[in-house]
All heavy atoms as a GROMACS GRO file, in nm:
protein
  495
    1THR      N    1   6.424  -3.453  -3.772
    1THR     CA    2   6.448  -3.453  -3.914
    1THR      C    3   6.520  -3.579  -3.958
    1THR      O    4   6.586  -3.580  -4.060
    1THR     CB    5   6.530  -3.330  -3.955
    1THR    OG1    6   6.656  -3.336  -3.890
    1THR    CG2    7   6.458  -3.201  -3.926
    2ASP      N    8   6.510  -3.684  -3.882
    2ASP     CA    9   6.580  -3.808  -3.917
    2ASP      C   10   6.530  -3.861  -4.050
    2ASP      O   11   6.421  -3.915  -4.061
    2ASP     CB   12   6.560  -3.910  -3.807
    2ASP     CG   13   6.642  -4.035  -3.828
    2ASP    OD1   14   6.737  -4.031  -3.909
    2ASP    OD2   15   6.612  -4.136  -3.765
    3HIS      N   16   6.608  -3.843  -4.155
    3HIS     CA   17   6.579  -3.889  -4.291
    3HIS      C   18   6.456  -3.824  -4.352
    3HIS      O   19   6.386  -3.883  -4.432
    3HIS     CB   20   6.568  -4.041  -4.297
    3HIS     CG   21   6.694  -4.110  -4.255
    3HIS    ND1   22   6.807  -4.106  -4.332
    3HIS    CD2   23   6.726  -4.177  -4.143
    3HIS    CE1   24   6.903  -4.172  -4.269
    3HIS    NE2   25   6.857  -4.215  -4.154
    4GLY      N   26   6.430  -3.703  -4.313
    4GLY     CA   27   6.324  -3.627  -4.375
    4GLY      C   28   6.187  -3.654  -4.315
    4GLY      O   29   6.165  -3.758  -4.253
    5PRO      N   30   6.095  -3.561  -4.332
    5PRO     CA   31   5.959  -3.583  -4.282
    5PRO      C   32   5.888  -3.690  -4.364
    5PRO      O   33   5.928  -3.722  -4.476
    5PRO     CB   34   5.893  -3.446  -4.298
    5PRO     CG   35   5.974  -3.373  -4.398
    5PRO     CD   36   6.112  -3.429  -4.392
    6ALA      N   37   5.782  -3.743  -4.311
    6ALA     CA   38   5.708  -3.850  -4.377
    6ALA      C   39   5.608  -3.795  -4.478
    6ALA      O   40   5.488  -3.808  -4.464
    6ALA     CB   41   5.637  -3.936  -4.274
    7PHE      N   42   5.658  -3.731  -4.583
    7PHE     CA   43   5.576  -3.681  -4.691
    7PHE      C   44   5.617  -3.753  -4.819
    7PHE      O   45   5.729  -3.801  -4.831
    7PHE     CB   46   5.593  -3.530  -4.708
    7PHE     CG   47   5.546  -3.450  -4.591
    7PHE    CD1   48   5.634  -3.367  -4.522
    7PHE    CD2   49   5.414  -3.455  -4.548
    7PHE    CE1   50   5.592  -3.293  -4.414
    7PHE    CE2   51   5.372  -3.381  -4.439
    7PHE     CZ   52   5.460  -3.300  -4.372
    8PRO      N   53   5.527  -3.761  -4.918
    8PRO     CA   54   5.564  -3.827  -5.044
    8PRO      C   55   5.691  -3.769  -5.105
    8PRO      O   56   5.710  -3.648  -5.109
    8PRO     CB   57   5.442  -3.802  -5.133
    8PRO     CG   58   5.329  -3.781  -5.038
    8PRO     CD   59   5.390  -3.712  -4.917
    9GLY      N   60   5.780  -3.856  -5.152
    9GLY     CA   61   5.903  -3.814  -5.215
    9GLY      C   62   6.012  -3.775  -5.117
    9GLY      O   63   6.117  -3.728  -5.157
   10MET      N   64   5.989  -3.795  -4.990
   10MET     CA   65   6.090  -3.756  -4.891
   10MET      C   66   6.142  -3.878  -4.818
   10MET      O   67   6.234  -3.943  -4.863
   10MET     CB   68   6.033  -3.652  -4.795
   10MET     CG   69   6.006  -3.520  -4.860
   10MET     SD   70   5.954  -3.402  -4.736
   10MET     CE   71   5.985  -3.251  -4.822
   11LYS      N   72   6.085  -3.914  -4.706
   11LYS     CA   73   6.138  -4.020  -4.621
   11LYS      C   74   6.153  -4.151  -4.698
   11LYS      O   75   6.062  -4.198  -4.763
   11LYS     CB   76   6.045  -4.040  -4.502
   11LYS     CG   77   6.101  -4.129  -4.395
   11LYS     CD   78   6.007  -4.132  -4.276
   11LYS     CE   79   6.089  -4.156  -4.153
   11LYS     NZ   80   6.058  -4.074  -4.043
   12GLY      N   81   6.272  -4.207  -4.692
   12GLY     CA   82   6.297  -4.334  -4.757
   12GLY      C   83   6.325  -4.325  -4.906
   12GLY      O   84   6.336  -4.427  -4.972
   13GLN      N   85   6.335  -4.205  -4.959
   13GLN     CA   86   6.363  -4.187  -5.101
   13GLN      C   87   6.508  -4.147  -5.120
   13GLN      O   88   6.567  -4.084  -5.033
   13GLN     CB   89   6.272  -4.078  -5.160
   13GLN     CG   90   6.124  -4.104  -5.141
   13GLN     CD   91   6.078  -4.230  -5.212
   13GLN    OE1   92   6.105  -4.250  -5.329
   13GLN    NE2   93   6.009  -4.316  -5.141
   14CYS      N   94   6.567  -4.180  -5.231
   14CYS     CA   95   6.707  -4.146  -5.258
   14CYS      C   96   6.717  -4.006  -5.318
   14CYS      O   97   6.766  -3.986  -5.429
   14CYS     CB   98   6.770  -4.250  -5.350
   14CYS     SG   99   6.794  -4.408  -5.267
   15THR      N  100   6.668  -3.909  -5.245
   15THR     CA  101   6.681  -3.768  -5.282
   15THR      C  102   6.743  -3.696  -5.164
   15THR      O  103   6.753  -3.752  -5.054
   15THR     CB  104   6.544  -3.704  -5.313
   15THR    OG1  105   6.465  -3.706  -5.193
   15THR    CG2  106   6.470  -3.780  -5.422
   16ASP      N  107   6.785  -3.573  -5.182
   16ASP     CA  108   6.844  -3.498  -5.072
   16ASP      C  109   6.747  -3.490  -4.954
   16ASP      O  110   6.788  -3.497  -4.838
   16ASP     CB  111   6.882  -3.357  -5.116
   16ASP     CG  112   7.007  -3.356  -5.201
   16ASP    OD1  113   7.080  -3.456  -5.202
   16ASP    OD2  114   7.033  -3.255  -5.268
   17LEU      N  115   6.618  -3.474  -4.982
   17LEU     CA  116   6.520  -3.465  -4.874
   17LEU      C  117   6.498  -3.599  -4.805
   17LEU      O  118   6.458  -3.603  -4.689
   17LEU     CB  119   6.388  -3.412  -4.929
   17LEU     CG  120   6.391  -3.270  -4.985
   17LEU    CD1  121   6.258  -3.236  -5.050
   17LEU    CD2  122   6.424  -3.170  -4.876
   18GLY      N  123   6.526  -3.709  -4.874
   18GLY     CA  124   6.503  -3.840  -4.815
   18GLY      C  125   6.622  -3.899  -4.743
   18GLY      O  126   6.606  -3.988  -4.661
   19ILE      N  127   6.743  -3.851  -4.772
   19ILE     CA  128   6.860  -3.912  -4.709
   19ILE      C  129   6.933  -3.817  -4.614
   19ILE      O  130   7.025  -3.857  -4.545
   19ILE     CB  131   6.960  -3.965  -4.815
   19ILE    CG1  132   7.009  -3.852  -4.905
   19ILE    CG2  133   6.896  -4.075  -4.897
   19ILE    CD1  134   7.118  -3.893  -5.001
   20GLY      N  135   6.893  -3.692  -4.609
   20GLY     CA  136   6.961  -3.596  -4.523
   20GLY      C  137   6.923  -3.610  -4.377
   20GLY      O  138   6.809  -3.637  -4.343
   21VAL      N  139   7.020  -3.598  -4.290
   21VAL     CA  140   6.999  -3.601  -4.146
   21VAL      C  141   7.073  -3.481  -4.088
   21VAL      O  142   7.191  -3.460  -4.118
   21VAL     CB  143   7.052  -3.731  -4.082
   21VAL    CG1  144   7.033  -3.730  -3.932
   21VAL    CG2  145   6.982  -3.852  -4.143
   22SER      N  146   7.007  -3.404  -4.007
   22SER     CA  147   7.069  -3.285  -3.949
   22SER      C  148   7.174  -3.321  -3.846
   22SER      O  149   7.167  -3.426  -3.781
   22SER     CB  150   6.962  -3.198  -3.881
   22SER     OG  151   6.872  -3.151  -3.977
   23LEU      N  152   7.271  -3.234  -3.830
   23LEU     CA  153   7.371  -3.248  -3.725
   23LEU      C  154   7.371  -3.118  -3.645
   23LEU      O  155   7.392  -3.011  -3.701
   23LEU     CB  156   7.511  -3.271  -3.784
   23LEU     CG  157   7.626  -3.265  -3.684
   23LEU    CD1  158   7.618  -3.384  -3.587
   23LEU    CD2  159   7.760  -3.265  -3.754
   24ALA      N  160   7.343  -3.129  -3.519
   24ALA     CA  161   7.349  -3.014  -3.429
   24ALA      C  162   7.470  -3.031  -3.340
   24ALA      O  163   7.482  -3.131  -3.269
   24ALA     CB  164   7.222  -3.003  -3.346
   25LEU      N  165   7.560  -2.936  -3.345
   25LEU     CA  166   7.684  -2.946  -3.270
   25LEU      C  167   7.721  -2.808  -3.218
   25LEU      O  168   7.726  -2.712  -3.293
   25LEU     CB  169   7.795  -3.000  -3.361
   25LEU     CG  170   7.934  -3.016  -3.302
   25LEU    CD1  171   7.933  -3.123  -3.194
   25LEU    CD2  172   8.032  -3.055  -3.411
   26ARG      N  173   7.745  -2.798  -3.090
   26ARG     CA  174   7.790  -2.673  -3.030
   26ARG      C  175   7.902  -2.704  -2.933
   26ARG      O  176   7.889  -2.791  -2.847
   26ARG     CB  177   7.677  -2.602  -2.956
   26ARG     CG  178   7.723  -2.472  -2.894
   26ARG     CD  179   7.605  -2.392  -2.840
   26ARG     NE  180   7.652  -2.268  -2.782
   26ARG     CZ  181   7.677  -2.251  -2.652
   26ARG    NH1  182   7.657  -2.349  -2.568
   26ARG    NH2  183   7.720  -2.136  -2.606
   27ILE      N  184   8.012  -2.635  -2.949
   27ILE     CA  185   8.126  -2.653  -2.861
   27ILE      C  186   8.146  -2.522  -2.787
   27ILE      O  187   8.184  -2.421  -2.846
   27ILE     CB  188   8.252  -2.691  -2.940
   27ILE    CG1  189   8.226  -2.821  -3.018
   27ILE    CG2  190   8.372  -2.706  -2.848
   27ILE    CD1  191   8.333  -2.856  -3.117
   28PRO      N  192   8.115  -2.518  -2.655
   28PRO     CA  193   8.128  -2.394  -2.579
   28PRO      C  194   8.268  -2.335  -2.593
   28PRO      O  195   8.368  -2.405  -2.588
   28PRO     CB  196   8.102  -2.438  -2.434
   28PRO     CG  197   8.016  -2.561  -2.448
   28PRO     CD  198   8.067  -2.629  -2.573
   29GLY      N  199   8.271  -2.205  -2.618
   29GLY     CA  200   8.397  -2.136  -2.636
   29GLY      C  201   8.447  -2.137  -2.779
   29GLY      O  202   8.540  -2.065  -2.814
   30LEU      N  203   8.387  -2.219  -2.864
   30LEU     CA  204   8.429  -2.227  -3.003
   30LEU      C  205   8.318  -2.186  -3.098
   30LEU      O  206   8.342  -2.117  -3.195
   30LEU     CB  207   8.476  -2.369  -3.036
   30LEU     CG  208   8.533  -2.393  -3.174
   30LEU    CD1  209   8.657  -2.307  -3.197
   30LEU    CD2  210   8.567  -2.539  -3.194
   31THR      N  211   8.196  -2.228  -3.068
   31THR     CA  212   8.083  -2.192  -3.152
   31THR      C  213   7.984  -2.108  -3.072
   31THR      O  214   7.965  -2.131  -2.953
   31THR     CB  215   8.010  -2.317  -3.205
   31THR    OG1  216   7.972  -2.399  -3.096
   31THR    CG2  217   8.097  -2.396  -3.300
   32ALA      N  218   7.923  -2.014  -3.139
   32ALA     CA  219   7.823  -1.930  -3.073
   32ALA      C  220   7.685  -1.993  -3.090
   32ALA      O  221   7.655  -2.051  -3.194
   32ALA     CB  222   7.825  -1.790  -3.133
   33ALA      N  223   7.603  -1.982  -2.988
   33ALA     CA  224   7.466  -2.033  -2.996
   33ALA      C  225   7.393  -1.964  -3.110
   33ALA      O  226   7.407  -1.844  -3.132
   33ALA     CB  227   7.395  -2.011  -2.864
   34GLY      N  228   7.316  -2.041  -3.184
   34GLY     CA  229   7.234  -1.985  -3.290
   34GLY      C  230   7.300  -1.974  -3.425
   34GLY      O  231   7.237  -1.936  -3.522
   35THR      N  232   7.428  -2.007  -3.437
   35THR     CA  233   7.493  -2.000  -3.567
   35THR      C  234   7.457  -2.124  -3.649
   35THR      O  235   7.430  -2.230  -3.596
   35THR     CB  236   7.646  -1.991  -3.555
   35THR    OG1  237   7.694  -2.102  -3.478
   35THR    CG2  238   7.688  -1.864  -3.487
   36GLU      N  239   7.454  -2.106  -3.780
   36GLU     CA  240   7.422  -2.215  -3.872
   36GLU      C  241   7.528  -2.225  -3.979
   36GLU      O  242   7.589  -2.125  -4.016
   36GLU     CB  243   7.287  -2.191  -3.938
   36GLU     CG  244   7.170  -2.196  -3.844
   36GLU     CD  245   7.038  -2.179  -3.915
   36GLU    OE1  246   7.032  -2.199  -4.038
   36GLU    OE2  247   6.941  -2.144  -3.848
   37CYS      N  248   7.549  -2.346  -4.028
   37CYS     CA  249   7.645  -2.370  -4.134
   37CYS      C  250   7.583  -2.470  -4.230
   37CYS      O  251   7.527  -2.571  -4.188
   37CYS     CB  252   7.775  -2.424  -4.075
   37CYS     SG  253   7.897  -2.466  -4.200
   38GLY      N  254   7.594  -2.444  -4.358
   38GLY     CA  255   7.536  -2.533  -4.457
   38GLY      C  256   7.635  -2.631  -4.516
   38GLY      O  257   7.606  -2.695  -4.617
   39ALA      N  258   7.752  -2.644  -4.456
   39ALA     CA  259   7.854  -2.734  -4.510
   39ALA      C  260   7.808  -2.879  -4.499
   39ALA      O  261   7.754  -2.920  -4.397
   39ALA     CB  262   7.985  -2.717  -4.434
   40PRO      N  263   7.828  -2.959  -4.605
   40PRO     CA  264   7.793  -3.101  -4.595
   40PRO      C  265   7.893  -3.172  -4.504
   40PRO      O  266   8.014  -3.154  -4.516
   40PRO     CB  267   7.803  -3.151  -4.740
   40PRO     CG  268   7.895  -3.055  -4.807
   40PRO     CD  269   7.879  -2.924  -4.737
   41VAL      N  270   7.842  -3.251  -4.413
   41VAL     CA  271   7.927  -3.324  -4.319
   41VAL      C  272   7.883  -3.470  -4.315
   41VAL      O  273   7.776  -3.505  -4.362
   41VAL     CB  274   7.923  -3.263  -4.178
   41VAL    CG1  275   7.974  -3.121  -4.180
   41VAL    CG2  276   7.785  -3.270  -4.117
   42SER      N  277   7.966  -3.552  -4.256
   42SER     CA  278   7.938  -3.694  -4.241
   42SER      C  279   7.966  -3.734  -4.097
   42SER      O  280   8.045  -3.668  -4.027
   42SER     CB  281   8.029  -3.774  -4.335
   42SER     OG  282   8.024  -3.912  -4.304
   43GLN      N  283   7.904  -3.842  -4.053
   43GLN     CA  284   7.935  -3.892  -3.920
   43GLN      C  285   8.081  -3.931  -3.909
   43GLN      O  286   8.139  -3.931  -3.801
   43GLN     CB  287   7.845  -4.010  -3.885
   43GLN     CG  288   7.700  -3.970  -3.865
   43GLN     CD  289   7.612  -4.089  -3.835
   43GLN    OE1  290   7.644  -4.203  -3.866
   43GLN    NE2  291   7.498  -4.062  -3.774
   44LEU      N  292   8.143  -3.962  -4.022
   44LEU     CA  293   8.286  -3.995  -4.023
   44LEU      C  294   8.371  -3.876  -3.979
   44LEU      O  295   8.486  -3.894  -3.938
   44LEU     CB  296   8.330  -4.040  -4.162
   44LEU     CG  297   8.270  -4.170  -4.213
   44LEU    CD1  298   8.309  -4.193  -4.358
   44LEU    CD2  299   8.313  -4.287  -4.127
   45ASP      N  300   8.316  -3.754  -3.988
   45ASP     CA  301   8.390  -3.634  -3.951
   45ASP      C  302   8.397  -3.612  -3.800
   45ASP      O  303   8.477  -3.531  -3.752
   45ASP     CB  304   8.326  -3.511  -4.017
   45ASP     CG  305   8.325  -3.519  -4.168
   45ASP    OD1  306   8.418  -3.581  -4.225
   45ASP    OD2  307   8.234  -3.462  -4.230
   46LEU      N  308   8.314  -3.682  -3.724
   46LEU     CA  309   8.312  -3.659  -3.579
   46LEU      C  310   8.439  -3.706  -3.509
   46LEU      O  311   8.489  -3.638  -3.420
   46LEU     CB  312   8.188  -3.725  -3.517
   46LEU     CG  313   8.055  -3.667  -3.561
   46LEU    CD1  314   7.940  -3.745  -3.499
   46LEU    CD2  315   8.046  -3.520  -3.527
   47VAL      N  316   8.492  -3.822  -3.548
   47VAL     CA  317   8.613  -3.874  -3.481
   47VAL      C  318   8.733  -3.782  -3.503
   47VAL      O  319   8.798  -3.743  -3.406
   47VAL     CB  320   8.642  -4.019  -3.524
   47VAL    CG1  321   8.778  -4.065  -3.474
   47VAL    CG2  322   8.534  -4.111  -3.472
   48PRO      N  323   8.766  -3.740  -3.627
   48PRO     CA  324   8.878  -3.649  -3.642
   48PRO      C  325   8.856  -3.515  -3.571
   48PRO      O  326   8.951  -3.454  -3.521
   48PRO     CB  327   8.894  -3.629  -3.793
   48PRO     CG  328   8.795  -3.716  -3.859
   48PRO     CD  329   8.713  -3.783  -3.756
   49THR      N  330   8.731  -3.471  -3.564
   49THR     CA  331   8.701  -3.346  -3.493
   49THR      C  332   8.731  -3.361  -3.344
   49THR      O  333   8.797  -3.275  -3.285
   49THR     CB  334   8.554  -3.308  -3.513
   49THR    OG1  335   8.527  -3.295  -3.653
   49THR    CG2  336   8.522  -3.177  -3.443
   50LEU      N  337   8.684  -3.469  -3.285
   50LEU     CA  338   8.709  -3.493  -3.142
   50LEU      C  339   8.858  -3.512  -3.115
   50LEU      O  340   8.910  -3.466  -3.013
   50LEU     CB  341   8.629  -3.613  -3.093
   50LEU     CG  342   8.477  -3.595  -3.093
   50LEU    CD1  343   8.408  -3.726  -3.059
   50LEU    CD2  344   8.436  -3.486  -2.997
   51MET      N  345   8.928  -3.577  -3.206
   51MET     CA  346   9.072  -3.596  -3.190
   51MET      C  347   9.143  -3.460  -3.194
   51MET      O  348   9.233  -3.436  -3.112
   51MET     CB  349   9.126  -3.690  -3.297
   51MET     CG  350   9.077  -3.833  -3.281
   51MET     SD  351   9.133  -3.944  -3.410
   51MET     CE  352   9.298  -3.980  -3.350
   52ASN      N  353   9.104  -3.372  -3.286
   52ASN     CA  354   9.164  -3.238  -3.291
   52ASN      C  355   9.137  -3.160  -3.164
   52ASN      O  356   9.225  -3.092  -3.111
   52ASN     CB  357   9.109  -3.159  -3.410
   52ASN     CG  358   9.175  -3.194  -3.541
   52ASN    OD1  359   9.118  -3.168  -3.645
   52ASN    ND2  360   9.293  -3.252  -3.540
   53LEU      N  361   9.015  -3.169  -3.113
   53LEU     CA  362   8.979  -3.095  -2.992
   53LEU      C  363   9.057  -3.142  -2.870
   53LEU      O  364   9.087  -3.062  -2.781
   53LEU     CB  365   8.829  -3.108  -2.965
   53LEU     CG  366   8.738  -3.027  -3.056
   53LEU    CD1  367   8.593  -3.068  -3.036
   53LEU    CD2  368   8.755  -2.878  -3.029
   54THR      N  369   9.090  -3.270  -2.866
   54THR     CA  370   9.161  -3.325  -2.750
   54THR      C  371   9.312  -3.329  -2.768
   54THR      O  372   9.384  -3.370  -2.678
   54THR     CB  373   9.110  -3.466  -2.717
   54THR    OG1  374   9.127  -3.549  -2.832
   54THR    CG2  375   8.964  -3.463  -2.676
   55GLY      N  376   9.359  -3.288  -2.886
   55GLY     CA  377   9.503  -3.284  -2.909
   55GLY      C  378   9.563  -3.416  -2.951
   55GLY      O  379   9.685  -3.431  -2.955
   56ILE      N  380   9.480  -3.514  -2.983
   56ILE     CA  381   9.530  -3.643  -3.028
   56ILE      C  382   9.562  -3.634  -3.177
   56ILE      O  383   9.480  -3.584  -3.254
   56ILE     CB  384   9.424  -3.754  -3.004
   56ILE    CG1  385   9.394  -3.765  -2.854
   56ILE    CG2  386   9.471  -3.887  -3.060
   56ILE    CD1  387   9.277  -3.856  -2.822
   57PRO      N  388   9.678  -3.678  -3.219
   57PRO     CA  389   9.711  -3.674  -3.362
   57PRO      C  390   9.613  -3.758  -3.445
   57PRO      O  391   9.579  -3.869  -3.406
   57PRO     CB  392   9.852  -3.733  -3.370
   57PRO     CG  393   9.906  -3.726  -3.232
   57PRO     CD  394   9.788  -3.732  -3.139
   58VAL      N  395   9.570  -3.703  -3.557
   58VAL     CA  396   9.477  -3.773  -3.645
   58VAL      C  397   9.558  -3.853  -3.747
   58VAL      O  398   9.637  -3.797  -3.822
   58VAL     CB  399   9.384  -3.673  -3.718
   58VAL    CG1  400   9.288  -3.747  -3.809
   58VAL    CG2  401   9.308  -3.587  -3.617
   59PRO      N  402   9.542  -3.986  -3.750
   59PRO     CA  403   9.615  -4.068  -3.848
   59PRO      C  404   9.578  -4.028  -3.990
   59PRO      O  405   9.463  -3.993  -4.018
   59PRO     CB  406   9.568  -4.211  -3.818
   59PRO     CG  407   9.510  -4.207  -3.681
   59PRO     CD  408   9.459  -4.069  -3.661
   60ALA      N  409   9.673  -4.033  -4.079
   60ALA     CA  410   9.651  -3.992  -4.218
   60ALA      C  411   9.550  -4.081  -4.289
   60ALA      O  412   9.481  -4.036  -4.379
   60ALA     CB  413   9.784  -3.994  -4.294
   61ASP      N  414   9.538  -4.207  -4.247
   61ASP     CA  415   9.446  -4.298  -4.314
   61ASP      C  416   9.306  -4.301  -4.253
   61ASP      O  417   9.222  -4.380  -4.294
   61ASP     CB  418   9.505  -4.439  -4.319
   61ASP     CG  419   9.527  -4.497  -4.180
   61ASP    OD1  420   9.529  -4.422  -4.082
   61ASP    OD2  421   9.545  -4.620  -4.171
   62LEU      N  422   9.280  -4.215  -4.156
   62LEU     CA  423   9.148  -4.209  -4.093
   62LEU      C  424   9.049  -4.141  -4.187
   62LEU      O  425   9.077  -4.034  -4.241
   62LEU     CB  426   9.154  -4.132  -3.959
   62LEU     CG  427   9.026  -4.128  -3.879
   62LEU    CD1  428   8.992  -4.267  -3.826
   62LEU    CD2  429   9.041  -4.031  -3.763
   63GLU      N  430   8.934  -4.205  -4.207
   63GLU     CA  431   8.833  -4.143  -4.295
   63GLU      C  432   8.768  -4.026  -4.222
   63GLU      O  433   8.758  -4.023  -4.101
   63GLU     CB  434   8.725  -4.246  -4.331
   63GLU     CG  435   8.777  -4.355  -4.424
   63GLU     CD  436   8.663  -4.440  -4.476
   63GLU    OE1  437   8.569  -4.384  -4.533
   63GLU    OE2  438   8.672  -4.561  -4.458
   64GLY      N  439   8.720  -3.929  -4.300
   64GLY     CA  440   8.656  -3.813  -4.244
   64GLY      C  441   8.754  -3.697  -4.229
   64GLY      O  442   8.875  -3.716  -4.236
   65GLN      N  443   8.699  -3.580  -4.212
   65GLN     CA  444   8.778  -3.458  -4.195
   65GLN      C  445   8.729  -3.383  -4.073
   65GLN      O  446   8.610  -3.386  -4.042
   65GLN     CB  447   8.767  -3.369  -4.317
   65GLN     CG  448   8.818  -3.432  -4.444
   65GLN     CD  449   8.802  -3.341  -4.563
   65GLN    OE1  450   8.754  -3.229  -4.553
   65GLN    NE2  451   8.842  -3.389  -4.679
   66SER      N  452   8.818  -3.314  -4.007
   66SER     CA  453   8.782  -3.237  -3.889
   66SER      C  454   8.683  -3.126  -3.927
   66SER      O  455   8.698  -3.060  -4.030
   66SER     CB  456   8.906  -3.176  -3.825
   66SER     OG  457   8.869  -3.096  -3.716
   67LEU      N  458   8.585  -3.107  -3.842
   67LEU     CA  459   8.486  -3.000  -3.863
   67LEU      C  460   8.531  -2.867  -3.803
   67LEU      O  461   8.460  -2.767  -3.817
   67LEU     CB  462   8.353  -3.041  -3.801
   67LEU     CG  463   8.287  -3.166  -3.858
   67LEU    CD1  464   8.164  -3.203  -3.778
   67LEU    CD2  465   8.254  -3.147  -4.003
   68LEU      N  466   8.647  -2.863  -3.738
   68LEU     CA  467   8.692  -2.740  -3.675
   68LEU      C  468   8.698  -2.621  -3.770
   68LEU      O  469   8.660  -2.511  -3.731
   68LEU     CB  470   8.826  -2.761  -3.604
   68LEU     CG  471   8.822  -2.849  -3.480
   68LEU    CD1  472   8.959  -2.854  -3.413
   68LEU    CD2  473   8.717  -2.804  -3.382
   69PRO      N  474   8.742  -2.638  -3.895
   69PRO     CA  475   8.746  -2.522  -3.985
   69PRO      C  476   8.608  -2.459  -4.010
   69PRO      O  477   8.600  -2.339  -4.034
   69PRO     CB  478   8.805  -2.576  -4.115
   69PRO     CG  479   8.887  -2.692  -4.072
   69PRO     CD  480   8.810  -2.753  -3.956
   70VAL      N  481   8.502  -2.537  -4.006
   70VAL     CA  482   8.369  -2.480  -4.030
   70VAL      C  483   8.298  -2.440  -3.903
   70VAL      O  484   8.194  -2.377  -3.906
   70VAL     CB  485   8.278  -2.575  -4.113
   70VAL    CG1  486   8.335  -2.597  -4.251
   70VAL    CG2  487   8.255  -2.706  -4.042
   71LEU      N  488   8.353  -2.478  -3.788
   71LEU     CA  489   8.293  -2.438  -3.661
   71LEU      C  490   8.341  -2.300  -3.624
   71LEU      O  491   8.288  -2.232  -3.545
   71LEU     CB  492   8.327  -2.539  -3.549
   71LEU     CG  493   8.268  -2.678  -3.568
   71LEU    CD1  494   8.319  -2.769  -3.457
   71LEU    CD2  495   8.117  -2.673  -3.562
   0.00000   0.00000   0.00000
């Protein structure tokens, strides 16, 4: 689903269908297989999430938010 399927009005278009990219993430012991969440996320959210999981303090000026609350 990288940037939508190649149909008219989708791939390469500035619409939700043209700019959306799926994120599949499963953390054993935290998320159950097969669960889905429709929360909008960004790649910027991965670093604070990994920092939270490893116990590293997240700097206040770091962009992105931890995904742990939605996992």
